[in-house]
mmCIF file of the C-alpha atoms, coordinates in Angstrom:
data_MODEL
# 
_entry.id   MODEL 
# 
loop_
_atom_site.group_PDB 
_atom_site.id 
_atom_site.type_symbol 
_atom_site.label_atom_id 
_atom_site.label_alt_id 
_atom_site.label_comp_id 
_atom_site.label_asym_id 
_atom_site.label_entity_id 
_atom_site.label_seq_id 
_atom_site.pdbx_PDB_ins_code 
_atom_site.Cartn_x 
_atom_site.Cartn_y 
_atom_site.Cartn_z 
_atom_site.occupancy 
_atom_site.B_iso_or_equiv 
_atom_site.pdbx_formal_charge 
_atom_site.auth_seq_id 
_atom_site.auth_comp_id 
_atom_site.auth_asym_id 
_atom_site.auth_atom_id 
_atom_site.pdbx_PDB_model_num 
ATOM 1  C CA . MET A 1 1  ? 128.030 28.742 92.875  1.00 0.00 ? 1  MET A CA 1 
ATOM 2  C CA . SER A 1 2  ? 130.155 31.485 94.386  1.00 0.00 ? 2  SER A CA 1 
ATOM 3  C CA . THR A 1 3  ? 129.215 33.939 97.104  1.00 0.00 ? 3  THR A CA 1 
ATOM 4  C CA . LEU A 1 4  ? 129.724 37.683 96.787  1.00 0.00 ? 4  LEU A CA 1 
ATOM 5  C CA . MET A 1 5  ? 129.611 40.020 99.754  1.00 0.00 ? 5  MET A CA 1 
ATOM 6  C CA . ILE A 1 6  ? 129.507 43.765 99.152  1.00 0.00 ? 6  ILE A CA 1 
ATOM 7  C CA . GLU A 1 7  ? 128.757 46.816 101.232 1.00 0.00 ? 7  GLU A CA 1 
ATOM 8  C CA . LEU A 1 8  ? 125.891 48.772 99.713  1.00 0.00 ? 8  LEU A CA 1 
ATOM 9  C CA . PRO A 1 9  ? 125.518 52.513 100.112 1.00 0.00 ? 9  PRO A CA 1 
ATOM 10 C CA . SER A 1 10 ? 122.678 53.570 102.372 1.00 0.00 ? 10 SER A CA 1 
ATOM 11 C CA . GLY A 1 11 ? 119.419 53.731 100.504 1.00 0.00 ? 11 GLY A CA 1 
ATOM 12 C CA . ILE A 1 12 ? 120.255 50.771 98.241  1.00 0.00 ? 12 ILE A CA 1 
ATOM 13 C CA . LEU A 1 13 ? 118.275 47.700 99.225  1.00 0.00 ? 13 LEU A CA 1 
ATOM 14 C CA . PRO A 1 14 ? 119.953 44.301 98.838  1.00 0.00 ? 14 PRO A CA 1 
ATOM 15 C CA . GLU A 1 15 ? 116.942 43.053 96.837  1.00 0.00 ? 15 GLU A CA 1 
ATOM 16 C CA . ASP A 1 16 ? 117.288 45.940 94.375  1.00 0.00 ? 16 ASP A CA 1 
ATOM 17 C CA . ALA A 1 17 ? 121.027 45.329 93.970  1.00 0.00 ? 17 ALA A CA 1 
ATOM 18 C CA . LYS A 1 18 ? 120.438 41.609 93.365  1.00 0.00 ? 18 LYS A CA 1 
ATOM 19 C CA . PHE A 1 19 ? 117.735 42.340 90.808  1.00 0.00 ? 19 PHE A CA 1 
ATOM 20 C CA . LEU A 1 20 ? 119.815 44.884 88.905  1.00 0.00 ? 20 LEU A CA 1 
ATOM 21 C CA . MET A 1 21 ? 122.843 42.596 88.905  1.00 0.00 ? 21 MET A CA 1 
ATOM 22 C CA . ALA A 1 22 ? 120.687 39.759 87.537  1.00 0.00 ? 22 ALA A CA 1 
ATOM 23 C CA . VAL A 1 23 ? 119.297 42.072 84.830  1.00 0.00 ? 23 VAL A CA 1 
ATOM 24 C CA . LYS A 1 24 ? 122.780 43.121 83.717  1.00 0.00 ? 24 LYS A CA 1 
ATOM 25 C CA . LEU A 1 25 ? 124.070 39.536 83.716  1.00 0.00 ? 25 LEU A CA 1 
ATOM 26 C CA . PHE A 1 26 ? 121.090 38.514 81.584  1.00 0.00 ? 26 PHE A CA 1 
ATOM 27 C CA . GLU A 1 27 ? 121.459 41.519 79.283  1.00 0.00 ? 27 GLU A CA 1 
ATOM 28 C CA . THR A 1 28 ? 125.138 40.701 78.662  1.00 0.00 ? 28 THR A CA 1 
ATOM 29 C CA . GLU A 1 29 ? 124.251 37.018 78.057  1.00 0.00 ? 29 GLU A CA 1 
ATOM 30 C CA . LYS A 1 30 ? 126.192 35.774 81.082  1.00 0.00 ? 30 LYS A CA 1 
ATOM 31 C CA . LEU A 1 31 ? 122.983 34.213 82.499  1.00 0.00 ? 31 LEU A CA 1 
ATOM 32 C CA . SER A 1 32 ? 119.893 32.744 80.887  1.00 0.00 ? 32 SER A CA 1 
ATOM 33 C CA . ILE A 1 33 ? 116.515 34.276 81.694  1.00 0.00 ? 33 ILE A CA 1 
ATOM 34 C CA . GLY A 1 34 ? 115.818 31.412 84.109  1.00 0.00 ? 34 GLY A CA 1 
ATOM 35 C CA . GLN A 1 35 ? 119.163 31.749 85.879  1.00 0.00 ? 35 GLN A CA 1 
ATOM 36 C CA . ALA A 1 36 ? 118.752 35.513 86.189  1.00 0.00 ? 36 ALA A CA 1 
ATOM 37 C CA . ALA A 1 37 ? 115.223 35.143 87.553  1.00 0.00 ? 37 ALA A CA 1 
ATOM 38 C CA . LYS A 1 38 ? 116.444 32.666 90.150  1.00 0.00 ? 38 LYS A CA 1 
ATOM 39 C CA . LEU A 1 39 ? 119.327 34.943 91.174  1.00 0.00 ? 39 LEU A CA 1 
ATOM 40 C CA . ALA A 1 40 ? 116.914 37.877 91.556  1.00 0.00 ? 40 ALA A CA 1 
ATOM 41 C CA . GLY A 1 41 ? 114.473 35.762 93.562  1.00 0.00 ? 41 GLY A CA 1 
ATOM 42 C CA . TYR A 1 42 ? 111.586 35.985 91.092  1.00 0.00 ? 42 TYR A CA 1 
ATOM 43 C CA . SER A 1 43 ? 109.643 33.520 88.996  1.00 0.00 ? 43 SER A CA 1 
ATOM 44 C CA . LYS A 1 44 ? 110.625 33.503 85.354  1.00 0.00 ? 44 LYS A CA 1 
ATOM 45 C CA . ALA A 1 45 ? 107.333 35.148 84.338  1.00 0.00 ? 45 ALA A CA 1 
ATOM 46 C CA . THR A 1 46 ? 107.694 37.941 86.894  1.00 0.00 ? 46 THR A CA 1 
ATOM 47 C CA . PHE A 1 47 ? 111.331 38.550 85.952  1.00 0.00 ? 47 PHE A CA 1 
ATOM 48 C CA . ILE A 1 48 ? 110.388 38.784 82.262  1.00 0.00 ? 48 ILE A CA 1 
ATOM 49 C CA . GLU A 1 49 ? 107.679 41.316 83.094  1.00 0.00 ? 49 GLU A CA 1 
ATOM 50 C CA . LEU A 1 50 ? 110.036 43.419 85.230  1.00 0.00 ? 50 LEU A CA 1 
ATOM 51 C CA . VAL A 1 51 ? 112.944 43.482 82.770  1.00 0.00 ? 51 VAL A CA 1 
ATOM 52 C CA . SER A 1 52 ? 110.570 44.314 79.928  1.00 0.00 ? 52 SER A CA 1 
ATOM 53 C CA . LYS A 1 53 ? 109.472 47.398 81.870  1.00 0.00 ? 53 LYS A CA 1 
ATOM 54 C CA . LEU A 1 54 ? 113.147 48.428 81.983  1.00 0.00 ? 54 LEU A CA 1 
ATOM 55 C CA . GLY A 1 55 ? 113.363 48.174 78.196  1.00 0.00 ? 55 GLY A CA 1 
ATOM 56 C CA . VAL A 1 56 ? 115.542 45.061 78.195  1.00 0.00 ? 56 VAL A CA 1 
ATOM 57 C CA . ALA A 1 57 ? 114.807 42.762 75.258  1.00 0.00 ? 57 ALA A CA 1 
ATOM 58 C CA . VAL A 1 58 ? 113.750 39.331 76.460  1.00 0.00 ? 58 VAL A CA 1 
ATOM 59 C CA . VAL A 1 59 ? 113.751 37.781 72.994  1.00 0.00 ? 59 VAL A CA 1 
ATOM 60 C CA . ASN A 1 60 ? 116.787 38.393 70.830  1.00 0.00 ? 60 ASN A CA 1 
ATOM 61 C CA . TYR A 1 61 ? 116.160 37.082 67.322  1.00 0.00 ? 61 TYR A CA 1 
ATOM 62 C CA . SER A 1 62 ? 118.501 37.765 64.435  1.00 0.00 ? 62 SER A CA 1 
ATOM 63 C CA . PRO A 1 63 ? 116.719 39.339 61.439  1.00 0.00 ? 63 PRO A CA 1 
ATOM 64 C CA . GLU A 1 64 ? 116.895 35.990 59.633  1.00 0.00 ? 64 GLU A CA 1 
ATOM 65 C CA . ASP A 1 65 ? 115.458 34.036 62.575  1.00 0.00 ? 65 ASP A CA 1 
ATOM 66 C CA . LEU A 1 66 ? 112.689 36.596 63.014  1.00 0.00 ? 66 LEU A CA 1 
ATOM 67 C CA . ALA A 1 67 ? 111.748 36.378 59.348  1.00 0.00 ? 67 ALA A CA 1 
ATOM 68 C CA . GLN A 1 68 ? 111.628 32.574 59.641  1.00 0.00 ? 68 GLN A CA 1 
ATOM 69 C CA . GLU A 1 69 ? 109.437 32.777 62.765  1.00 0.00 ? 69 GLU A CA 1 
ATOM 70 C CA . MET A 1 70 ? 107.020 35.112 60.982  1.00 0.00 ? 70 MET A CA 1 
ATOM 71 C CA . LEU A 1 71 ? 106.456 32.451 58.304  1.00 0.00 ? 71 LEU A CA 1 
ATOM 72 C CA . LEU A 1 72 ? 105.262 29.877 60.854  1.00 0.00 ? 72 LEU A CA 1 
# 
């Protein structure tokens, strides 16, 4: 794992920056939900709840996969 050091503008908390970076890395499929949760410092369940509130899709089924799931 690499380390990144950045200077944040005043008013931006390190925890918020870490969370938002984890969200974007998850959203762009660079990290799994578990990896992003760990990076943000949250449990997987809490991270899922928080990103859902931001409108980020946690489950990304193709139309075909979704149709198959609905048959189960």
